[in-house]
N, C-alpha and C positions, 0 to 999 in steps of 0.2 A: 503493499500498499503506498511505497515511496511516493506516488504522485500526488495523494490528498494532502502528505502531509508538505509537499512543496507549495500547497498552494497556502498554506498557511504559514510559511516561511517569509521572512522577506527578500529573502534573497532577489526570485524572479521580478521583484516589484521596483527595484534597487536597480537591476541591471536594466530595466525599461527605461527607468525613468532617468535615469544616466543616457542614454543611449536617446530617449526623446530632448534632452537639455543639448547633449553634443550635435547632434543631429539640425536641431533648430535653429543653433549658433551658426554652424557652417553654412548651412543652406543660405541663412538671410545676410551673413556677413559678406561669403564669397561668390555667390551664385545669385540669388534674388536683389541685392541692393544695385550690385552693379552692372545686372541685364535692364531691370528697371530703369536704373538712371540713363542708359543709353539708347533705349526703346520710345521711353516717356518725354512728354516736352516736359518741363519744370514744373510747371503749376499741377501735371497729373501728378508727376513724382513725389512731390512736398504731400498732396494727399494721401495718396498711397503710405506714404511713412508714417505720419499723424495717425491713419487707420491703424496700422500694422504695429508700431511700437508700442503702445499701453500693453497688449497681449506680449511680444515680446519682451520688453524688459521685465513683465509680469511673469513669464515663465523662467528666467533669467533671476529672479528674486524667490522663487516658491519652490524652484526645484530642488537647490541645495539644502532647502529644508528639509525635503523628501527625500533626499537623499541621508540626510543625519539620522533621520527618524527610522529610514530603513537600511540604515547598514547593517550588512550581514555577519560583519565580524567574523570569529574562529579562522581558521584555515591559512594558508598562505606562508610566509616567513615566523611569523608571530603567532603560536597557536592560541587557543582559549581565550580569545579578544573578544568582550561582550559586545552584543549586537544593540543596534540604536544608536541613541543617544551616547550613551556611556562606553561605546565605543569607540565613537567618534572623539571624546576626551580624555580617551586612554592617552598616556603618556608616550608610549610608543606609537600612534597614531597622530602625534603632533603635527608632522612636518607634511606628511603623506595626506591626511584626510582633512584634519582639524584645519589647517591654514589656506588650503586652495577649496575647499567649502567657503568657510569665511570668508576668503576674499572674494570669491564667484558672487556669493550671498549681498555682501557690502556695495561691491558694484553694480552689481544689477538695479539692487534698491536707490542706488544714487542717481543711476540713470532714469529709474520710474521716476521718482520723487524729487529729484532736483534738476537736470539737465532736460526731462523732456518736457514739464511745465513751461520752463525759463526758455528754451528754445521756441516752443509755440506761441509765447509771450511776444518775443524778438520775430517772429515771422511775421505775427501780426502787425503788428508794428510795423512792420515793412511792406506790408501790403496796402496799407494807410499812406506811408509814406511813398508808396509808388502810384497811388492815386494823385495824390497832393504835387509829384515830380512830373506827372506824365510820362513816364518811362518805368521800364523793368528794373527790380535790383541788380541784374547782373547785365545789363544793358552796357557794353563797351563806352558807350559816349560819358564824358566825366558825369558825376555823381552829385547831387546837393551833398552838404556837407552833414545832414543829418541822416540821409542814407548810409554815408561812409559809415559813419558810427555805429548805424545799424546793421552794416555788414560786417564788420570788425568784431560786432557785439557776437552775431551768429557766428561766425569764422571761429570763433574763440571757443565760443558753447560746444559748436559740433564737433569740433576737435576736440575737447578734453572727453565728450560723450564717447566719441569714437574709438578714442585709447581705452577710456573706461569700457567700452564692448570689447576690444583687443584684449586687455587685462582678464576680464571673466573668462573668453575663449579658452586663454592661456592656461587659465587658472582649473578649468574644465580638463581639458587635457592633460597636465600634470595631476589630477587625481585619477583620471582614467589609465594612466602610466601604474600608478600604486594596486589601484583597483586591478588590474592585469598582474600585478605579482602576487595576489592572492588567489588566483584560479587555480596555479599550476601546482 
């Protein structure tokens, strides 16, 4: 009856959650965003990103918590590690589990609750300034002083958000390397 016991084990939920997190991050960061930017006009791309980012950053925030709660423990290099949060907090797991999951959670949460709303606010201000100036924020012609300030602020927020997204991805990969060591 091992199949039934596996249903009640955190291991399959842990692996599926990890796969969903890594797959979502990889697809959105390296495929979806790049292709969307190339094929959509800027206003449509911005609308798409504003619609996708709450769910995307929500996944980046929630999945590390799910991974912590479903940590399977035991096995691998360090036998008899506890399951769940106590396994994540075990001293043997500090660098391979706790740190990457915490980094992924914090950077995802920061994108969700700070960079996303701030970037959306600046985007709305840029749209208002476009109406006043009679041209798009990305036009090659000289921009108004106000638009230059908004473009600089947007670029800074977007840059930090992208950096945090990349850090989240790297932390997820680091955790995956540790997780793979526990399989064999």
